[in-house]
C-alpha positions as CSV (number, residue, x, y, z in Angstrom):
1,X,186.9,52.3,147.9
2,X,190.0,54.5,147.8
3,X,191.8,52.1,145.4
4,X,188.9,52.5,142.9
5,X,188.9,56.3,143.1
6,X,192.6,56.5,142.6
7,X,192.4,54.4,139.4
8,X,189.6,56.6,138.0
9,X,191.3,60.0,138.6
10,X,194.2,60.8,136.4
11,X,197.3,62.1,138.0
12,X,198.1,65.8,137.4
13,X,201.5,65.0,135.8
14,X,199.8,63.1,133.0
15,X,197.5,66.0,132.2
16,X,200.4,68.5,132.1
17,X,202.5,66.2,129.9
18,X,199.6,65.8,127.5
19,X,199.0,69.5,127.3
20,X,202.7,70.0,126.6
21,X,202.7,67.4,123.9
22,X,199.7,69.0,122.2
23,X,201.4,72.4,122.3
24,X,204.6,71.0,120.9
25,X,202.8,69.1,118.2
26,X,200.9,72.3,117.2
27,X,204.1,74.3,117.0
28,X,205.8,71.5,115.0
29,X,202.9,71.4,112.6
30,X,203.0,75.2,112.2
31,X,206.8,75.1,111.4
32,X,206.3,72.3,108.9
33,X,203.5,74.1,107.2
34,X,205.7,77.2,106.9
35,X,208.4,75.3,105.1
36,X,205.9,73.6,102.8
37,X,204.5,77.1,101.9
38,X,208.0,78.4,101.3
39,X,208.8,75.5,99.0
40,X,205.6,76.0,97.1
41,X,206.3,79.7,96.6
42,X,209.8,79.0,95.4
43,X,208.5,76.4,92.9
44,X,205.9,78.9,91.6
45,X,208.4,81.7,91.3
46,X,210.5,79.5,89.0
47,X,207.7,79.3,86.5
48,X,207.5,81.8,83.6
49,X,204.6,84.2,83.3
50,X,202.9,82.1,80.6
51,X,202.8,79.0,82.9
52,X,201.5,81.2,85.8
53,X,198.8,82.6,83.5
54,X,197.8,79.0,82.6
55,X,197.4,78.3,86.3
56,X,195.3,81.5,86.7
57,X,197.6,83.7,88.8
58,X,200.0,86.5,88.2
59,X,203.5,86.7,89.7
60,X,202.3,89.2,92.3
61,X,199.6,86.7,93.5
62,X,202.0,83.8,94.2
63,X,202.2,84.2,98.0
64,X,198.4,84.9,98.3
65,X,197.6,81.9,96.1
66,X,199.8,79.6,98.2
67,X,198.1,80.8,101.4
68,X,194.7,80.2,99.8
69,X,193.6,83.8,99.4
70,X,193.3,83.8,95.6
71,X,190.3,81.8,94.3
72,X,190.9,79.6,91.2
73,X,189.2,80.7,88.0
74,X,186.8,77.8,87.9
75,X,185.8,78.3,91.6
76,X,185.1,82.0,91.0
77,X,182.5,81.5,88.3
78,X,179.0,81.1,89.3
79,X,176.9,78.9,87.0
């Protein structure tokens, strides 16, 4: 009976390692997302005002648009 119980219950070390890996993965994803946002902002800042107007944003809205806080023109319209 004790052999069956020991195979069902996970050791505490595995749980702590799993928690650490999830935390590390979440941090890594956050860092990667930061660099992707910075690259998108840099790309948009290279565009001229006419191109930004075609996209539907102004130069002052670039960072907010990359973060998803500026709705696109087609999404803002209610049919």
